[in-house]
N, C-alpha and C positions, 0 to 999 in steps of 0.2 A: 354479496358476499362477505362472509366475514372472513378477513385477514389479521393473523397477529404476526409481526416481523422482530426480529432480536436482533442490533448491533450492538457491539460493546465498544467499540473504537471511532476515534476522528475518520479514518477511513471509511469504516462502515456504515458511521452517520451520510456521508457524503455519498455512497454508494445506495444505501437505503432511501435515501432521498429522492434519486434518479427512478429508482425501481416503484416507488409510491405513486410517483408521477404517471409512469407508464400504466400499474393497477389502475389508477383512477382514470387514466384514456381508454382500457377496454372494460370498463365496470364503474359506470360513472358512481352507482348506488354503493360502490365499497363500502363497509364499515372497516375502520382499521384503527388496531390498537400497538402498538409500538414500545420496544429499548431501545433507544437511540438518543440523537441528538436536536440541537436548534434547526439546523438544517431538513430535518423528517418533520418536526415541528411546523417547519415554515409552509412545508409542502403538502401538509394536512393530517387529518388522525386523531386519536389522543394517544399524548407520551405519559405512558406509565414511567417509565423512570430514564435520568440521562445517564448515560455513558461513563461521565466525568465520576459519577458513584461507583463504578466497577470494577476502573483499570488499575490492578494490581498487579506489578510486572518485578517477576524474580523469585527464588524459593523462599528468602526469607519475608518478603514484604507478603507473599500467599499466605504463608503460615501465623505473621501476627494479625492477618486480617481474616481468620479464617472465618469467625465464626459472624462477620458480616456476608461474606461470601455467601454460604449456606442462609442466610437467615434470604440472604436475595435470591437464591434457587428457591428457597419455599414462598417469597412472597410473587414470585414468577409462576410458579403451576398453578398457585393459585387463584392467580388473576387467568393463565389461560382456563385452568377450567369451569370458571364464572363465565368468561365467555363467548367458551364453544367455539372455537372458530371454523371456519373451512377451509381455512388452508394456516401451520406452525409453518413460519420460513426462519431460516436462520441464515445471518450474514459472517462469513468466517469466524471468530473467537471462539473456537472450538472447546476447550475448555467446560465454560459454561455449556454454549449448545449442546454440544454433545447426550451430556446429563439430561439435557431437558426433553431432546429427541427420544432418548430414550423411556424414560416415562413418559412421553406422549405419545409414541409408537404401541406402547403397551394395555392405550384407553382406545386405539383403534384411528388416533387422528392423520392426517393426512398432514406430511411433514417433505417438506422441499428447502433445500441446501442452495444458496446464492455464493459465490466467490469460495472455491473446495477450502480446507484448512488444508495445509502444506506437509502433508504425508509422506509427501513426493523425499521430502527432505531430512523429514527424522519422525520418529513412533509411525512407522507406515505401519502397525500392528491395529492401528485406528480402522484400517479398513474394515475389521470384523465388524465393528460396529456402524459403522456408514454402513454399510451391503445388510444390518439387520435391522436400523434405525431410522433411514434416508430413503423415502420413494424416491428423490427426482433429486440427481442433483445436475447443477449448472456451471461450469467451467470457465472461468477465463484465462488460461494461458493452453496455447498448443499443444502443448507437449504430455497437459494434464491427460486429454481423451484415449492417448496413447497405454500412460498410467495406468488407469481405470478401469479401459475398455480391455487391452492385450495382454493387459499384468494381470489382471483381479476380475477379470471376467464380469465387472459394474457399468451397464450403461448407461451413459452421462451425455451431455447438449455440449458442445464449447460454442457460448453466445457472443466472444470477443471479450475485449478487456475495457472496462466501463473508466479506464484512466484515458484512452483517446478520447472520449465524451468530453469529460469530466475538461481535460486540455482544450479541446476547439470549443466547449461554451467557456471558456474564462473571456474576462472581457481582453481586447487588445490594447496592446501597449506604445503606445506612444513614446520612441525612444528616445528624444529629445527631452521631451519632458519629463519623463521615467528622471533620468539622471539631473535635471535641473532637481527634481521638489527633490530629491536626497544627494543631494550634492555630492554628485560623482566628477569627475572630469574627464575630460576627453578622448583619455588613455583608452585603449579594448579594452574589457572585463576580463578576467578570470574567476569565474563564482566560486566560494566554497561551500560546499553543503556537506557538514561535519557531524549530523545527526540532529536528535533532540533530547537526549536522554544526557546529565550533568560530566558524568565521569566518559561518557563516549564521544561529547564534543571537545573536552579539555585533552581526550589522549587524541584527539585526529586533527584538532584545528593546532596543536605543537607541529607537528607531522608537515598537516599542509605548508605553514605559514616557515616552516625552513628552508624553504627556495627563494622570498619574493626577492631575494638578492640577486638572483641571476636573473631576474625580469624586469629590467628597471620601467625598461618602454609599456608595459601591465600596471594596470589597477586590480587587486583582490578586495572582492569583496562578501566577506561573511552571508551568510544566510542564515539569519535568526530565528531560532522553533520558536515559535504563540504561548509555548508552555515555560519557556525561559525568560526572565528579567532580564531586561538590558543592562542592570551592574554586576552579574556574572561576566558578561560577555566584552566589559571594560578592559578585564586582564589583556585580552589579548590586542585593543587595537592602538599598538604603540610605535605604531611607525604610519607617514602619509602615506602610505601607499596602500593600506589597508584601511578598509572602511565597511560599515553595520546597516543591513537592514534587516528589519525583523518582518516577519508574517506576509513577507510580497514576493516567495520563494518564484512564481510562474512569471512578473510582469520581469525578476533579476534574468531568468532562463531565454527568455523571448530578446534580453540585451546583449545577451551573453558571448564571448567569443569563443572560447572553452571552461571547463570546468573539473573541478578536483571533487571526487562524489563519494563520501561514506556508501561502502553495502546497504542496498534495500530498494525500497520501490524508488526511491530517489535515481537510483540507474537510471532506471526503466523512464519515468519522467523526464531525464536530464535528455536521455537517446529520441524522445519523442520532440523535443524540441530543437531535434538537431544541432545540438551543442555537442561537439568534440568533448571525452570526457577522460581522466584517468579514475578509476574504482579502486580506492584505501580500504581497508580494515587492521585495525591493530586492537586486540583486545588484553585484556589478564592473560598472562601465562598459561596458568593453570584450567581458567576456565574455556582457552582458548586449544589446551589440551585434550578435557574432556570432549566440547565441541568439536574437535577432528574425529574421535573417534565415535562418535552417536550419526552426523552428519553425515554421510559419502555422496557428495555432489563432487561433479569434474570443476564447474563452474562457481563461483560466490554473486555473480551479479545477475539479474533477471535478465540481462540484454544476449550473455552469453548463452543462457540455459536456454531461451526460447529459441538462437539462433542454433543453438548444438554446437558450437564453435567460438574463439577467442576472440570477439570483434573488437573488445574496449579490452586495454590493457587490467590485469586485476593487479595488484601489488600487495601482498596480505604478510600481516604478519612481521618476520625479518627482514622481508622485499619491500615492505615499507618504510623508509628509509629515504636520506635527502638527495642521496646520488639515485636514487632508480629513480625517488619522482621528478626531478630535474631532465633525467632523461627522458622519461615517458612525457613527463610535459611538452618539453621541444618538439617531441614526433606530431604531436594532436597540433600544434601552431604551424608545420611546414604545409605549408599549399597543396604539394601533391597526397601526403598522405592522409590530410583535412578529406580531399577529394573521393578517396577508397574509402574512410570511414564513412560520412553522408551517405553513400549511395548503398554501402549495407542498414544503413540507421531506414533508408526507402525499402530496402527489402522485411526487416521486421516489422515494421507498419503493417505490411501487406500481411507479415504471419500473423497479425494478432487480432483480425477479423472485421479490421472496420470498425465505422460508427452503430450505436445503436445498443450495446451490450445488455443496459437495464430494461431498453423497450423490449427486444426479444425476451429477455429470460421473463416479465411481466404479461406477454401475449402467450406464453408457453404457460406459466404459473393459472392463467385464467382460464385459458382452451382446457387445460386438464382438470379443475377444478369441479368449471361448469359439467366437464362430462362424467364428474361422481356426482353428480349432484342433481342431476335430473331424475325427474321422477321417474319410476317403472312404467 
């Protein structure tokens, strides 16, 4: 059978690669064309366009590149029409994918969505388009099933979170060798995960590094984003207590004692590595005021959203200051507090449904496609 997959970001490339491996295990004769990245290319199939040509973030950047974006949509539609897939599979990336889904559904194609757009956080009105244009939805967060089925009466399959597989399949880290290779001393490590965009990194590292003088018995290690050059981070390396590692976040987390983490997927990754964390977020005042009115969630970290209670401390905007960061960091360094937090992390991992999210999704898609393509 023929499968067409669209992933528009680095995380989608990772999960798309695992999904492709699952599809090929279930359907060894599968023909796959895709929009994705290097990991998907290694898994097999034919790369149509790399996600690095699709990554436009923010209103201004989208407007400036609107011609390119519209041309990409045109190219994608033409390629799909020429390939005539039995299954069209979308991975997150809703701004692009929902446009393709609407077009494809009008042509009678089978549409599958793996990793739901976060419409529970904002743009909930997208549910109308999802109901109309998506045949099957596979969600990775446990509360998403209730959101779709109980609130919006749209059946979905909860398959578990693919991060569990990504972490369990990552190479085991030798702590002593890791320290040696990265010029770290013997002090316990507090990891700093400040995000991936320059403006975000600058703001968050300024807050994170404001407390290092209170913790002289620890070393602080910045997790550098692969998208940024070392020269950008040099301005923050003004103290022997502060170190820098690029593109080795999983290795760093595996040897860390605690972490300060900017909100996002990294909050969940840190918890799955069983590292006590404090979640921080501080944005542009004007942007924050807009976001606060659009996004009506109780929490900003995936850990707390999944657990539906405050498991990890969240210091947002005015609360993200040296005094409160110091207080919360001291808490997660306390052995008794750490023990309670690590117990909550175990519950969290159980809620996420265990290993095999991509393989479960692949099996469900192949089974559904096969049932629709059998001769009468």
